[in-house]
C-alpha positions as CSV (number, residue, x, y, z in Angstrom):
1,M,7.6,-18.0,17.0
2,K,7.8,-15.4,14.3
3,V,9.3,-16.0,10.8
4,L,10.3,-13.7,7.9
5,V,10.0,-15.3,4.5
6,T,11.6,-13.6,1.5
7,G,10.5,-14.4,-2.0
8,A,7.0,-15.2,-0.8
9,T,5.2,-14.4,-4.1
10,S,6.3,-17.5,-5.9
11,G,7.8,-21.0,-5.7
12,L,9.3,-22.2,-2.5
13,G,8.7,-19.0,-0.5
14,R,5.0,-19.1,-1.3
15,N,4.8,-22.7,-0.2
16,A,6.8,-22.0,2.9
17,V,4.4,-19.2,3.9
18,E,1.3,-21.4,3.4
19,F,2.9,-24.3,5.4
20,L,4.0,-22.0,8.3
21,C,0.6,-20.3,8.5
22,Q,-1.1,-23.6,8.6
23,K,1.1,-24.6,11.6
24,G,0.0,-21.4,13.4
25,I,3.3,-19.6,13.1
26,S,3.3,-15.8,12.7
27,V,4.8,-15.0,9.3
28,R,6.0,-11.8,7.6
29,A,6.5,-12.2,3.9
30,T,8.2,-10.2,1.3
31,G,8.4,-10.5,-2.5
32,R,9.2,-8.5,-5.6
33,N,6.1,-9.3,-7.7
34,E,3.5,-6.7,-6.5
35,A,0.7,-8.2,-8.7
36,M,1.2,-11.6,-7.2
37,G,1.4,-10.1,-3.7
38,K,-2.0,-8.5,-4.2
39,L,-3.4,-11.8,-5.5
40,L,-2.1,-13.6,-2.5
41,E,-3.4,-11.0,-0.2
42,K,-6.9,-11.5,-1.6
43,W,-6.5,-15.3,-1.5
44,A,-5.6,-15.4,2.1
45,Q,-6.6,-12.2,3.9
46,S,-6.5,-14.0,7.2
47,L,-2.9,-15.2,6.6
48,F,-1.3,-12.2,4.9
49,R,-1.2,-8.5,6.0
50,R,0.3,-6.0,3.6
51,I,3.0,-3.9,5.2
């Protein structure tokens, strides 16, 4: 299964991405906060890939 999560740089979207990745689901994530996106990318390089 593949899932697209919008608003992944904060709040519910961020939690959804973390939960889905822990379940082994392929996730694409988008968000408007570039700085938070870069921070998340460093935090979870194995979970997130910048596109």
